[in-house]
Backbone of each chain as ProteinMPNN parsed JSONL, in Angstrom:
{"seq_chain_A": "XXXXXXXXXXXXXXXXXXXXXXXXXXXXXXXXXXXXXXXXXXXXXXXXXXXXXXXXXXXXXXXXXXXXXXXXXXXXXXXXXXXXXXXXXXXXXXXXXXXXXXXXXXXXXXXX", "coords_chain_A": {"N_chain_A": [[116.146, -57.443, 145.852], [115.772, -53.909, 146.541], [118.39, -51.652, 147.153], [120.253, -48.926, 148.26], [123.381, -47.613, 148.755], [125.534, -45.482, 150.627], [128.459, -43.766, 151.793], [128.504, -42.266, 155.039], [129.667, -39.875, 155.86], [131.719, -37.103, 154.796], [134.571, -35.113, 154.588], [136.028, -32.173, 153.347], [138.457, -29.762, 152.204], [137.925, -26.291, 151.654], [137.778, -25.286, 148.285], [138.941, -27.586, 147.319], [138.208, -30.639, 145.439], [135.212, -32.528, 145.798], [134.147, -35.864, 146.159], [131.429, -37.844, 146.057], [130.176, -40.976, 146.705], [128.097, -43.712, 145.557], [126.336, -46.752, 145.667], [124.172, -49.006, 144.008], [121.563, -51.474, 143.643], [119.607, -52.321, 141.877], [119.305, -53.377, 138.698], [117.505, -52.581, 136.841], [117.103, -49.932, 137.031], [116.277, -46.768, 135.721], [116.667, -43.96, 135.786], [119.013, -42.086, 137.675], [119.506, -40.156, 140.54], [120.713, -37.166, 142.126], [120.245, -35.559, 145.136], [120.196, -32.619, 147.184], [120.314, -31.679, 150.567], [119.921, -29.056, 152.62], [120.52, -27.728, 155.95], [117.594, -27.961, 157.913], [115.871, -27.905, 155.762], [114.015, -29.127, 152.882], [114.514, -31.728, 150.395], [116.449, -30.98, 147.601], [116.458, -31.207, 144.147], [119.409, -31.892, 142.5], [120.84, -32.895, 140.249], [120.643, -35.32, 137.562], [121.012, -38.531, 135.973], [120.621, -40.427, 133.065], [120.259, -43.93, 132.612], [121.635, -44.97, 130.421], [123.768, -43.414, 129.985], [127.192, -42.439, 130.56], [128.409, -40.307, 131.747], [127.709, -37.072, 133.031], [127.835, -33.602, 132.882], [127.456, -30.624, 134.698], [128.001, -27.516, 135.116], [129.722, -26.995, 138.038], [129.331, -29.579, 138.778], [129.827, -33.036, 138.297], [128.618, -36.041, 137.158], [129.22, -39.438, 137.36], [128.625, -42.596, 135.987], [128.835, -46.0, 136.438], [127.608, -48.569, 135.078], [127.973, -51.283, 134.989], [129.214, -51.943, 137.405], [127.315, -50.915, 139.025], [127.632, -48.355, 140.173], [127.631, -45.058, 141.217], [128.714, -41.705, 141.073], [129.202, -38.421, 142.451], [130.822, -35.568, 141.637], [132.042, -32.618, 142.968], [133.398, -29.749, 141.925], [135.886, -27.373, 143.052], [134.985, -26.95, 145.783], [132.78, -25.232, 147.937], [131.949, -23.436, 151.009], [129.217, -23.191, 151.063], [128.402, -25.518, 149.944], [128.206, -27.364, 151.896], [126.236, -29.847, 153.193], [123.697, -32.437, 153.208], [123.893, -35.099, 150.979], [121.919, -36.947, 148.844], [121.645, -39.972, 147.138], [119.564, -41.422, 144.658], [117.543, -43.936, 143.175], [115.528, -44.637, 140.366], [112.973, -46.717, 139.37], [111.514, -48.937, 136.9], [109.533, -50.658, 137.56], [106.214, -51.296, 138.757], [104.998, -49.971, 141.797], [106.864, -48.954, 144.687], [108.643, -46.326, 143.447], [110.941, -44.9, 143.8], [114.044, -45.166, 145.366], [115.952, -44.227, 148.065], [119.293, -43.479, 149.11], [121.124, -43.489, 152.292], [122.199, -41.004, 152.621], [124.933, -38.682, 152.43], [126.829, -36.784, 154.536], [128.308, -33.847, 153.845], [131.017, -32.005, 154.833], [132.532, -28.901, 154.662], [135.615, -27.595, 155.111], [137.258, -24.628, 156.221]], "CA_chain_A": [[115.601, -56.293, 146.548], [116.41, -52.653, 146.174], [119.17, -51.074, 148.229], [121.178, -47.894, 147.813], [124.335, -47.392, 149.843], [126.452, -44.344, 150.561], [129.165, -43.497, 153.038], [127.681, -41.305, 155.768], [130.343, -38.597, 156.119], [132.856, -36.718, 153.963], [135.089, -33.771, 154.889], [136.993, -31.674, 152.371], [138.849, -28.365, 152.413], [137.383, -25.342, 150.682], [138.581, -25.19, 147.078], [139.236, -28.93, 146.813], [137.077, -31.355, 144.844], [134.536, -33.533, 146.625], [133.567, -36.98, 145.408], [130.468, -38.593, 146.874], [129.931, -42.241, 146.008], [126.821, -44.383, 145.795], [126.137, -48.017, 144.956], [122.779, -49.411, 143.979], [121.49, -52.901, 143.34], [118.583, -52.698, 140.907], [119.827, -53.154, 137.344], [116.466, -52.033, 135.97], [116.988, -48.49, 137.251], [116.348, -45.992, 134.49], [117.293, -42.691, 136.114], [119.637, -41.982, 138.994], [119.391, -38.752, 140.928], [121.386, -36.619, 143.302], [119.521, -34.509, 145.829], [120.936, -31.913, 148.231], [119.479, -31.229, 151.673], [120.563, -28.105, 153.529], [119.92, -27.828, 157.292], [116.24, -27.451, 158.109], [115.147, -27.769, 154.5], [113.688, -30.345, 152.172], [115.492, -32.202, 149.429], [116.445, -30.201, 146.362], [117.05, -31.971, 143.061], [120.637, -31.273, 141.992], [121.11, -33.359, 138.903], [120.248, -36.705, 137.35], [121.629, -39.14, 134.807], [119.882, -41.549, 132.504], [121.092, -45.124, 132.806], [122.456, -45.334, 129.259], [124.859, -42.446, 129.912], [128.325, -42.694, 131.447], [128.833, -39.093, 132.421], [126.958, -35.852, 132.784], [128.468, -32.462, 133.547], [126.582, -29.468, 134.853], [128.794, -26.49, 135.81], [130.733, -27.598, 138.926], [128.937, -30.94, 139.115], [130.047, -34.099, 137.322], [128.068, -37.324, 137.582], [129.769, -40.589, 136.648], [127.843, -43.816, 136.198], [129.394, -47.273, 136.012], [126.429, -49.429, 135.166], [128.42, -52.663, 135.22], [129.463, -52.085, 138.838], [126.21, -50.252, 139.721], [128.293, -47.347, 140.989], [127.329, -43.682, 140.816], [129.439, -40.732, 141.888], [128.969, -36.989, 142.242], [132.024, -34.782, 141.908], [131.823, -31.175, 143.072], [134.67, -29.054, 141.755], [136.047, -26.11, 143.775], [133.95, -27.019, 146.819], [132.617, -24.025, 148.747], [131.263, -23.684, 152.292], [127.786, -23.33, 150.773], [128.121, -26.886, 149.507], [128.01, -28.203, 153.081], [124.848, -30.319, 153.176], [123.587, -33.887, 153.053], [123.639, -35.433, 149.58], [121.237, -38.232, 148.714], [121.569, -40.672, 145.867], [118.279, -42.107, 144.553], [117.332, -44.628, 141.911], [114.145, -44.685, 139.91], [112.809, -47.988, 138.683], [110.377, -48.998, 135.987], [108.491, -51.572, 138.019], [105.138, -50.671, 139.52], [105.288, -50.057, 143.227], [107.708, -47.822, 145.082], [109.446, -46.058, 142.257], [112.161, -44.225, 144.186], [114.723, -45.665, 146.56], [116.989, -43.277, 148.463], [120.372, -43.884, 149.995], [121.043, -42.897, 153.633], [122.71, -39.628, 152.599], [126.324, -38.398, 152.813], [126.963, -35.433, 155.08], [129.534, -33.203, 153.371], [131.475, -30.852, 155.618], [133.581, -28.169, 153.956], [136.445, -26.919, 156.114], [137.915, -23.432, 155.648]], "C_chain_A": [[116.361, -55.047, 146.176], [117.167, -52.108, 147.374], [120.13, -50.078, 147.617], [122.081, -47.575, 148.986], [125.231, -46.197, 149.563], [127.242, -44.311, 151.86], [128.47, -42.311, 153.7], [128.332, -39.928, 155.907], [131.479, -38.38, 155.115], [133.263, -35.312, 154.368], [136.111, -33.398, 153.834], [137.336, -30.235, 152.741], [138.261, -27.51, 151.292], [138.332, -25.214, 149.496], [138.962, -26.538, 146.486], [138.012, -29.493, 146.096], [136.519, -32.348, 145.851], [134.026, -34.635, 145.71], [132.696, -37.788, 146.359], [130.056, -39.818, 146.073], [128.633, -42.906, 146.448], [126.837, -45.706, 145.043], [124.672, -48.397, 145.05], [122.712, -50.838, 143.48], [120.541, -53.233, 142.2], [119.055, -52.365, 139.492], [118.766, -52.583, 136.405], [116.278, -50.528, 136.172], [117.141, -47.742, 135.934], [117.036, -44.655, 134.716], [117.892, -42.773, 137.515], [119.793, -40.506, 139.309], [120.321, -38.422, 142.085], [120.538, -35.469, 143.841], [120.431, -33.903, 146.893], [119.947, -31.466, 149.299], [120.289, -30.322, 152.57], [119.854, -28.169, 154.877], [118.537, -27.209, 157.357], [115.402, -27.341, 156.86], [114.809, -29.135, 153.922], [114.779, -30.729, 151.194], [115.316, -31.435, 148.12], [117.127, -31.03, 145.276], [118.25, -31.217, 142.505], [120.851, -31.619, 140.529], [120.659, -34.809, 138.782], [120.984, -37.222, 136.116], [120.769, -40.298, 134.352], [120.812, -42.754, 132.454], [121.903, -45.544, 131.589], [123.591, -44.335, 129.027], [125.964, -42.846, 130.884], [128.663, -41.478, 132.293], [127.876, -37.961, 132.068], [127.62, -34.726, 133.55], [127.515, -31.279, 133.558], [127.312, -28.467, 135.741], [129.808, -27.172, 136.726], [130.454, -29.065, 139.241], [129.238, -31.896, 137.958], [129.495, -35.387, 137.904], [128.698, -38.402, 136.709], [128.948, -41.817, 136.988], [128.591, -45.001, 135.607], [128.294, -48.306, 136.177], [126.814, -50.872, 135.471], [128.607, -52.915, 136.714], [128.334, -51.492, 139.679], [126.764, -49.199, 140.691], [128.048, -45.974, 140.374], [128.164, -42.745, 141.678], [129.057, -39.314, 141.487], [130.244, -36.263, 142.612], [131.643, -33.307, 141.904], [133.185, -30.51, 142.974], [134.687, -27.77, 142.582], [134.988, -25.983, 144.876], [133.964, -25.77, 147.692], [131.886, -24.353, 150.044], [129.761, -23.841, 152.082], [127.396, -24.706, 150.256], [127.939, -27.837, 150.686], [126.529, -28.56, 153.198], [124.879, -31.846, 153.231], [123.196, -34.159, 151.603], [123.064, -36.845, 149.502], [121.306, -38.718, 147.275], [120.207, -41.372, 145.831], [118.189, -42.79, 143.191], [115.836, -44.728, 141.63], [113.981, -45.925, 139.048], [111.568, -47.993, 137.813], [109.254, -49.872, 136.523], [107.431, -50.807, 138.795], [105.384, -50.921, 140.995], [106.131, -48.864, 143.608], [108.685, -47.526, 143.966], [110.751, -45.362, 142.568], [112.743, -44.92, 145.402], [115.881, -44.725, 146.842], [118.086, -43.971, 149.26], [120.247, -43.169, 151.327], [121.54, -41.46, 153.685], [124.151, -39.543, 153.072], [126.389, -36.96, 153.302], [128.317, -34.868, 154.681], [129.832, -31.992, 154.24], [132.631, -30.198, 154.886], [134.331, -27.316, 154.972], [137.164, -25.734, 155.482], [139.417, -23.627, 155.49]], "O_chain_A": [[117.439, -55.102, 145.582], [116.646, -52.101, 148.489], [120.745, -50.344, 146.585], [121.604, -47.298, 150.086], [125.627, -45.939, 148.427], [126.765, -44.768, 152.899], [127.913, -41.452, 153.017], [127.633, -38.926, 156.055], [132.111, -39.328, 154.65], [132.42, -34.422, 154.481], [136.961, -34.209, 153.467], [136.609, -29.577, 153.486], [138.124, -27.948, 150.149], [139.539, -25.054, 149.673], [139.27, -26.634, 145.298], [136.929, -28.91, 146.135], [137.254, -32.93, 146.648], [133.532, -34.365, 144.616], [133.181, -38.345, 147.343], [129.644, -39.714, 144.918], [128.144, -42.689, 147.556], [127.302, -45.77, 143.905], [124.015, -48.138, 146.058], [123.694, -51.36, 142.95], [120.645, -54.307, 141.608], [119.186, -51.193, 139.14], [119.086, -52.149, 135.298], [115.399, -49.922, 135.56], [118.025, -48.045, 135.134], [117.894, -44.257, 133.928], [117.358, -43.431, 138.408], [120.167, -39.71, 138.448], [120.664, -39.276, 142.903], [120.169, -34.545, 143.116], [121.314, -34.57, 147.433], [118.877, -30.942, 148.987], [121.241, -30.766, 153.212], [118.709, -28.615, 154.95], [118.327, -26.079, 156.916], [114.325, -26.745, 156.89], [115.264, -30.166, 154.419], [115.847, -30.117, 151.172], [114.208, -31.268, 147.611], [118.248, -31.503, 145.467], [118.138, -30.063, 142.092], [121.021, -30.74, 139.684], [120.332, -35.449, 139.781], [121.51, -36.444, 135.321], [120.252, -41.059, 135.169], [122.021, -42.603, 132.273], [122.781, -46.398, 131.71], [124.286, -44.394, 128.013], [125.713, -43.501, 131.895], [129.145, -41.606, 133.419], [127.318, -37.901, 130.972], [127.934, -34.872, 134.731], [126.857, -30.977, 132.563], [127.252, -28.555, 136.968], [130.689, -27.873, 136.227], [131.26, -29.72, 139.903], [128.945, -31.603, 136.799], [129.858, -35.782, 139.012], [128.711, -38.298, 135.483], [128.615, -42.047, 138.151], [128.938, -45.006, 134.426], [128.076, -48.843, 137.263], [126.069, -51.594, 136.133], [128.213, -53.96, 137.23], [128.381, -51.554, 140.908], [126.405, -49.167, 141.868], [128.235, -45.764, 139.175], [128.305, -42.966, 142.88], [128.651, -39.047, 140.356], [130.698, -36.327, 143.755], [131.01, -32.814, 140.971], [134.031, -30.691, 143.849], [133.646, -27.148, 142.793], [134.203, -25.035, 144.895], [135.019, -25.313, 148.13], [131.277, -25.415, 150.168], [129.102, -24.549, 152.844], [126.212, -25.026, 150.142], [127.559, -28.992, 150.496], [125.675, -27.679, 153.291], [125.944, -32.461, 153.292], [122.285, -33.529, 151.067], [123.641, -37.801, 150.019], [121.057, -37.969, 146.33], [119.741, -41.862, 146.859], [118.695, -42.282, 142.189], [115.013, -44.882, 142.532], [114.751, -46.155, 138.116], [110.68, -47.155, 137.972], [108.14, -49.836, 136.0], [107.723, -49.786, 139.418], [105.916, -51.961, 141.384], [106.113, -47.851, 142.908], [109.473, -48.39, 143.583], [111.6, -45.239, 141.686], [112.027, -45.227, 146.356], [116.697, -44.455, 145.961], [117.831, -44.928, 149.99], [119.363, -42.329, 151.492], [121.329, -40.767, 154.68], [124.549, -40.244, 154.002], [126.047, -36.03, 152.571], [129.355, -35.356, 155.129], [129.016, -31.079, 154.367], [133.602, -30.865, 154.529], [133.757, -26.431, 155.607], [137.627, -25.817, 154.344], [140.112, -22.723, 155.026]]}, "seq_chain_B": "XXXXXXXXXXXXXXXXXXXXXXXXXXXXXXXXXXXXXXXXXXXXXXXXXXXXXXXXXXXXXXXXXXXXXXXXXXXXXXXXXXXXXXXXXXXXXXXXXXXXXXXXXXXXXXXXXXXXXX", "coords_chain_B": {"N_chain_B": [[106.128, -19.221, 143.022], [105.008, -21.903, 144.616], [105.301, -24.737, 144.843], [105.699, -27.6, 146.698], [103.942, -27.592, 149.633], [104.071, -27.842, 153.103], [102.345, -28.252, 156.178], [101.989, -28.463, 159.77], [105.172, -26.719, 160.33], [106.594, -27.401, 162.576], [105.921, -29.514, 165.379], [104.884, -30.586, 168.576], [103.897, -33.375, 170.338], [102.002, -35.252, 172.769], [102.357, -38.63, 173.886], [99.948, -40.783, 172.492], [98.254, -38.803, 171.58], [96.552, -37.433, 168.7], [97.133, -36.363, 165.315], [97.094, -34.497, 162.226], [99.096, -34.225, 159.404], [99.539, -31.857, 156.906], [99.672, -31.562, 153.336], [100.234, -29.926, 150.29], [100.324, -29.498, 146.757], [101.158, -27.487, 143.934], [101.687, -28.091, 141.319], [100.267, -29.585, 139.62], [100.701, -32.305, 139.77], [100.401, -35.863, 139.479], [101.157, -37.908, 141.266], [101.779, -38.424, 144.733], [103.636, -38.428, 147.84], [104.538, -39.646, 151.1], [107.197, -39.432, 153.316], [109.393, -40.488, 155.958], [112.169, -39.199, 157.735], [114.958, -40.3, 159.324], [117.887, -40.162, 161.405], [120.781, -41.324, 159.72], [119.344, -43.164, 158.243], [118.284, -42.394, 155.892], [115.603, -41.721, 153.645], [112.434, -43.043, 154.252], [109.704, -44.586, 152.807], [106.375, -43.972, 153.607], [103.583, -43.906, 152.864], [102.055, -43.768, 149.622], [100.492, -42.078, 146.842], [99.4, -42.839, 143.836], [97.684, -41.657, 142.092], [94.874, -39.398, 142.044], [92.478, -40.46, 144.333], [93.559, -42.932, 144.874], [95.542, -44.853, 147.14], [98.506, -46.281, 148.536], [100.417, -48.59, 150.528], [103.696, -47.953, 151.76], [107.044, -48.565, 152.706], [107.049, -48.353, 155.529], [104.314, -48.303, 156.892], [102.874, -48.696, 159.264], [100.914, -47.445, 161.916], [100.124, -45.148, 160.75], [97.834, -43.253, 158.699], [96.471, -42.236, 155.54], [95.101, -39.677, 153.387], [93.996, -38.954, 150.208], [92.896, -36.16, 149.322], [92.191, -34.603, 147.151], [93.443, -33.779, 143.884], [95.471, -32.023, 144.529], [96.036, -32.25, 147.289], [97.378, -34.164, 149.998], [97.151, -35.885, 152.847], [98.593, -36.859, 155.997], [97.968, -38.915, 158.715], [98.36, -39.395, 162.169], [97.061, -41.536, 164.363], [97.315, -42.333, 167.048], [99.771, -41.154, 168.596], [103.175, -42.222, 168.976], [106.332, -42.39, 170.737], [108.249, -43.491, 168.996], [107.562, -42.449, 166.596], [108.63, -39.988, 166.41], [110.198, -37.821, 164.308], [111.342, -36.446, 161.147], [109.12, -35.41, 158.757], [108.492, -35.724, 155.355], [106.812, -34.538, 152.528], [106.249, -35.321, 149.129], [106.022, -34.844, 145.564], [105.325, -36.019, 142.237], [105.209, -36.0, 138.646], [104.129, -38.322, 137.518], [103.995, -41.853, 138.219], [107.013, -43.758, 137.859], [106.464, -45.543, 135.661], [106.876, -45.942, 133.073], [109.273, -46.773, 130.693], [112.227, -44.876, 130.193], [111.172, -42.597, 131.186], [111.513, -39.632, 132.788], [110.96, -38.797, 135.943], [111.32, -36.933, 138.329], [111.131, -36.454, 141.89], [109.614, -33.89, 143.837], [110.132, -31.987, 146.684], [108.638, -30.976, 149.829], [109.383, -28.692, 152.583], [109.39, -30.048, 154.955], [108.104, -31.466, 158.061], [108.765, -31.158, 161.381], [108.462, -33.38, 163.872], [107.869, -34.105, 167.214], [107.409, -36.528, 169.662], [106.394, -36.854, 172.886]], "CA_chain_B": [[105.926, -20.631, 142.702], [105.125, -22.521, 145.933], [105.791, -26.112, 144.771], [105.088, -28.473, 147.687], [103.814, -26.876, 150.899], [103.712, -28.7, 154.235], [102.025, -27.595, 157.451], [102.833, -27.366, 160.271], [106.621, -26.94, 160.194], [107.03, -28.029, 163.824], [104.828, -29.923, 166.257], [105.205, -31.454, 169.703], [102.706, -34.086, 170.798], [102.166, -36.233, 173.845], [102.017, -39.993, 173.492], [98.524, -41.06, 172.454], [97.521, -37.758, 170.871], [96.45, -37.607, 167.247], [97.255, -35.145, 164.527], [97.162, -34.654, 160.777], [100.058, -33.403, 158.676], [98.955, -31.458, 155.628], [100.576, -31.355, 152.206], [99.574, -29.497, 149.058], [101.239, -29.156, 145.66], [100.502, -26.67, 142.909], [102.348, -28.403, 140.047], [99.362, -30.468, 138.886], [101.286, -33.642, 139.739], [99.49, -36.962, 139.779], [101.61, -38.766, 142.356], [102.254, -37.767, 145.951], [104.334, -39.376, 148.71], [104.946, -39.254, 152.44], [108.395, -40.092, 153.806], [109.981, -40.044, 157.208], [113.621, -39.164, 157.696], [115.605, -40.526, 160.622], [119.349, -40.084, 161.239], [121.496, -42.494, 159.211], [118.462, -44.121, 157.562], [117.755, -41.838, 154.653], [114.163, -41.502, 153.58], [111.649, -44.265, 154.16], [108.382, -44.284, 152.283], [105.282, -44.378, 154.501], [102.467, -44.16, 151.959], [102.064, -42.956, 148.422], [99.25, -42.021, 146.085], [99.809, -42.769, 142.429], [96.778, -40.737, 141.416], [93.748, -39.008, 142.884], [91.569, -41.548, 144.645], [94.262, -44.189, 145.206], [96.656, -44.789, 148.073], [99.148, -47.574, 148.752], [101.4, -48.617, 151.598], [105.102, -47.986, 151.436], [107.906, -49.45, 153.493], [106.796, -48.256, 156.971], [102.994, -47.692, 157.028], [102.178, -48.964, 160.529], [100.703, -46.303, 162.797], [99.766, -43.988, 159.934], [96.818, -43.328, 157.658], [96.575, -41.125, 154.603], [93.932, -39.332, 152.58], [94.259, -38.117, 149.027], [91.652, -35.401, 149.352], [91.97, -34.203, 145.763], [94.717, -33.908, 143.188], [96.467, -31.147, 145.148], [96.303, -32.434, 148.712], [97.638, -35.528, 150.481], [97.404, -35.693, 154.272], [99.106, -37.995, 156.771], [97.38, -38.857, 160.049], [98.806, -40.251, 163.26], [95.865, -41.693, 165.203], [97.733, -42.426, 168.445], [101.202, -40.937, 168.426], [104.111, -42.947, 169.831], [107.675, -41.794, 170.675], [108.976, -43.997, 167.823], [107.177, -41.671, 165.428], [109.408, -38.755, 166.391], [110.931, -37.853, 163.05], [111.042, -35.356, 160.217], [108.242, -35.96, 157.737], [108.536, -35.006, 154.087], [105.865, -34.813, 151.463], [106.835, -35.107, 147.805], [105.107, -35.108, 144.451], [105.947, -36.185, 140.919], [104.189, -35.907, 137.616], [103.445, -39.613, 137.585], [104.883, -42.919, 138.639], [108.004, -44.149, 136.856], [105.963, -46.823, 135.137], [107.235, -46.039, 131.664], [110.719, -46.733, 130.459], [112.75, -43.615, 129.658], [110.379, -41.482, 131.687], [112.196, -38.955, 133.88], [109.93, -38.278, 136.832], [111.905, -36.654, 139.641], [110.235, -36.048, 142.959], [109.805, -32.54, 144.36], [109.897, -32.116, 148.109], [108.366, -29.864, 150.715], [110.45, -28.371, 153.539], [109.362, -30.971, 156.078], [107.457, -31.196, 159.358], [109.55, -31.745, 162.466], [107.485, -33.857, 164.84], [108.417, -34.729, 168.425], [106.393, -37.182, 170.483], [106.954, -36.98, 174.246]], "C_chain_B": [[106.118, -21.469, 143.955], [105.69, -23.929, 145.85], [105.008, -27.0, 145.724], [105.117, -27.757, 149.039], [103.34, -27.82, 151.982], [103.372, -27.835, 155.437], [101.643, -28.658, 158.475], [104.306, -27.649, 160.001], [107.183, -27.651, 161.427], [105.793, -28.431, 164.626], [105.378, -30.809, 167.359], [103.895, -32.059, 170.192], [103.043, -34.917, 172.02], [101.776, -37.605, 173.302], [100.505, -40.198, 173.573], [97.694, -39.992, 171.747], [97.481, -38.06, 169.373], [96.689, -36.271, 166.561], [97.357, -35.493, 163.049], [98.18, -33.683, 160.208], [99.484, -33.132, 157.29], [100.028, -31.252, 154.57], [99.757, -30.946, 150.993], [100.628, -29.155, 148.014], [100.461, -28.42, 144.571], [101.104, -26.917, 141.523], [101.504, -29.333, 139.183], [99.932, -31.887, 138.746], [100.255, -34.702, 140.102], [99.863, -37.719, 141.045], [102.112, -37.947, 143.538], [102.723, -38.828, 146.932], [104.523, -38.773, 150.104], [106.142, -40.109, 152.855], [108.649, -39.65, 155.246], [111.493, -40.145, 157.091], [114.16, -39.281, 159.107], [117.111, -40.585, 160.41], [119.953, -41.4, 160.761], [120.639, -43.479, 158.434], [117.884, -43.567, 156.278], [116.267, -41.586, 154.754], [113.459, -42.847, 153.454], [110.223, -43.898, 153.791], [107.306, -44.832, 153.218], [104.08, -44.813, 153.668], [102.698, -43.339, 150.693], [100.695, -43.032, 147.754], [99.631, -41.817, 144.629], [98.922, -41.809, 141.641], [95.649, -40.409, 142.379], [92.835, -40.206, 143.09], [92.24, -42.87, 144.976], [95.359, -43.919, 146.216], [97.206, -46.195, 148.261], [100.186, -47.461, 149.853], [102.811, -48.613, 151.019], [105.836, -48.946, 152.34], [107.509, -49.494, 154.97], [105.425, -47.638, 157.25], [102.346, -47.796, 158.405], [102.11, -47.727, 161.409], [100.273, -45.044, 162.065], [98.573, -44.303, 159.045], [96.965, -42.107, 156.761], [95.24, -40.891, 153.921], [94.381, -38.503, 151.398], [92.962, -37.355, 148.782], [91.227, -34.963, 147.958], [93.337, -34.266, 145.089], [95.814, -33.113, 143.891], [96.918, -31.612, 146.525], [96.411, -33.899, 149.116], [98.011, -35.389, 151.956], [97.84, -36.994, 154.925], [98.588, -37.865, 158.197], [98.032, -39.866, 160.976], [97.638, -40.359, 164.228], [96.216, -41.694, 166.683], [99.253, -42.361, 168.454], [102.033, -41.71, 169.45], [105.495, -42.304, 169.703], [108.484, -42.252, 169.46], [108.628, -43.245, 166.545], [107.796, -40.27, 165.426], [110.329, -38.795, 165.177], [110.698, -36.543, 162.302], [110.266, -35.981, 159.059], [108.288, -35.073, 156.491], [107.442, -35.497, 153.162], [106.561, -34.529, 150.139], [105.771, -35.355, 146.746], [105.922, -35.311, 143.181], [104.826, -36.249, 139.891], [103.408, -37.213, 137.519], [104.458, -40.641, 138.007], [105.86, -43.238, 137.502], [107.611, -45.499, 136.276], [106.257, -46.971, 133.661], [108.748, -45.95, 131.533], [111.077, -45.39, 129.838], [111.945, -42.414, 130.135], [111.07, -40.864, 132.9], [111.165, -38.272, 134.759], [110.515, -37.99, 138.2], [110.843, -36.25, 140.648], [110.628, -34.66, 143.463], [109.331, -32.547, 145.808], [109.453, -30.814, 148.766], [109.509, -29.68, 151.702], [110.413, -29.225, 154.793], [108.56, -30.488, 157.269], [108.271, -31.922, 160.406], [108.622, -32.077, 163.616], [108.19, -34.539, 166.001], [107.265, -35.287, 169.241], [107.009, -37.44, 171.864], [106.284, -38.114, 175.018]], "O_chain_B": [[107.256, -21.735, 144.342], [106.492, -24.305, 146.704], [103.794, -27.144, 145.585], [106.178, -27.367, 149.526], [102.338, -28.516, 151.818], [104.019, -26.819, 155.69], [101.033, -29.663, 158.107], [104.646, -28.718, 159.493], [108.141, -28.417, 161.323], [104.754, -27.774, 164.559], [106.224, -31.67, 167.118], [102.916, -31.352, 170.428], [104.202, -35.243, 172.276], [100.969, -37.719, 172.379], [99.863, -39.845, 174.562], [96.555, -40.249, 171.358], [98.28, -38.843, 168.86], [96.479, -35.204, 167.137], [97.664, -36.625, 162.675], [98.142, -32.484, 160.484], [99.013, -34.036, 156.599], [101.143, -30.825, 154.868], [98.719, -31.539, 150.701], [101.68, -28.599, 148.33], [99.285, -28.689, 144.323], [101.037, -26.049, 140.653], [101.959, -29.812, 138.145], [99.689, -32.576, 137.755], [99.361, -34.474, 140.917], [98.989, -38.125, 141.81], [102.774, -36.922, 143.374], [102.281, -39.976, 146.88], [104.65, -37.559, 150.262], [106.11, -41.336, 152.761], [108.189, -38.597, 155.687], [112.027, -41.044, 156.442], [113.856, -38.462, 159.974], [117.568, -41.011, 159.35], [119.675, -42.46, 161.322], [121.135, -44.52, 158.004], [117.063, -44.226, 155.639], [115.745, -41.276, 155.825], [113.847, -43.687, 152.643], [109.618, -43.011, 154.392], [107.325, -46.01, 153.576], [103.623, -45.953, 153.763], [103.435, -42.354, 150.695], [99.872, -43.899, 148.047], [100.121, -40.757, 144.242], [99.354, -41.223, 140.649], [95.488, -41.066, 143.407], [92.463, -40.884, 142.132], [91.56, -43.835, 145.325], [96.026, -42.886, 146.161], [96.472, -47.178, 148.16], [100.758, -46.397, 150.087], [103.081, -49.176, 149.958], [105.321, -50.005, 152.698], [107.615, -50.543, 155.605], [105.366, -46.538, 157.8], [101.387, -47.081, 158.697], [103.113, -47.046, 161.623], [100.078, -43.995, 162.68], [98.33, -45.455, 158.685], [97.511, -41.081, 157.167], [94.373, -41.764, 153.878], [95.056, -37.485, 151.553], [92.051, -37.848, 148.117], [90.04, -34.956, 147.633], [94.292, -34.764, 145.685], [96.979, -33.506, 143.846], [98.07, -31.392, 146.897], [95.655, -34.752, 148.652], [99.064, -34.84, 152.282], [97.5, -38.085, 154.466], [98.751, -36.817, 158.822], [98.231, -41.028, 160.622], [97.264, -39.366, 164.853], [95.489, -41.114, 167.49], [99.933, -43.38, 168.335], [101.659, -41.838, 170.616], [105.804, -41.727, 168.66], [109.311, -41.499, 168.947], [109.312, -43.384, 165.53], [107.514, -39.464, 164.539], [111.147, -39.705, 165.043], [109.967, -35.662, 162.756], [110.708, -36.961, 158.459], [108.142, -33.853, 156.563], [107.186, -36.694, 153.034], [107.368, -33.605, 150.041], [104.753, -35.996, 147.005], [107.053, -34.839, 143.065], [103.668, -36.513, 140.213], [102.179, -37.208, 137.448], [105.645, -40.341, 138.138], [105.559, -43.011, 136.33], [108.35, -46.476, 136.395], [105.934, -47.994, 133.056], [109.401, -45.14, 132.192], [110.311, -44.839, 129.047], [112.03, -41.334, 129.55], [111.194, -41.517, 133.936], [110.565, -37.275, 134.358], [110.241, -38.724, 139.148], [109.778, -35.757, 140.277], [111.806, -34.306, 143.508], [108.252, -33.055, 146.113], [109.82, -29.718, 148.343], [110.491, -30.422, 151.666], [111.321, -29.137, 155.619], [108.358, -29.291, 157.469], [108.451, -33.138, 160.341], [108.064, -31.188, 164.259], [109.007, -35.438, 165.802], [106.269, -34.603, 169.481], [108.008, -38.147, 171.991], [106.629, -38.362, 176.173]]}, "name": "protein", "num_of_chains": 2, "seq": "XXXXXXXXXXXXXXXXXXXXXXXXXXXXXXXXXXXXXXXXXXXXXXXXXXXXXXXXXXXXXXXXXXXXXXXXXXXXXXXXXXXXXXXXXXXXXXXXXXXXXXXXXXXXXXXXXXXXXXXXXXXXXXXXXXXXXXXXXXXXXXXXXXXXXXXXXXXXXXXXXXXXXXXXXXXXXXXXXXXXXXXXXXXXXXXXXXXXXXXXXXXXXXXXXXXXXXXXXXXXXXXXXXXXXX"}
């Protein structure tokens, strides 16, 4: 079965790095995504990584993928108060049927 | 560029009332989805439509019906609302289902409908 897990809460100080972790179970996943949800808003696609990549960097964001351990992480460098949000990990599968499975979301709080 | 538009943004219903949540996308996407979001549970898929004219059940379809009116619009109907359906509902769309290997098909989300059932 498909399952995506994340820790529910993370607090960091402004200026520090944040690392949000995610584990998934479906080895056939092709793309893995990170979405950001700000209060009262929908989910905004932040970044994604293809399953044959180990790392992807996009400005302050670094995505690391350990396919052997089915572990995905999102690192936010120089975390700002505007980064406070819920971050969702999602996996996309090739099988017909539900093609996206989301984790429960990690609420990131950035302290001044 | 509107993307995915949901109406209404907020709604309060009494138990037993019915209502329809509307969703429209202007990205010419084939696939559309309805999710509900509850605290600590992430997003759960209610129904999806892989293409115009088709709909399929997701993880939590009971108590809901959907209509894919045309390529742009996908509505969600609660026939007899229950307190357990109090939630935030999100509509999403993607170009097509991830049925091809190496096909990057992210989902694009609306801003949500906050629904309370008393």
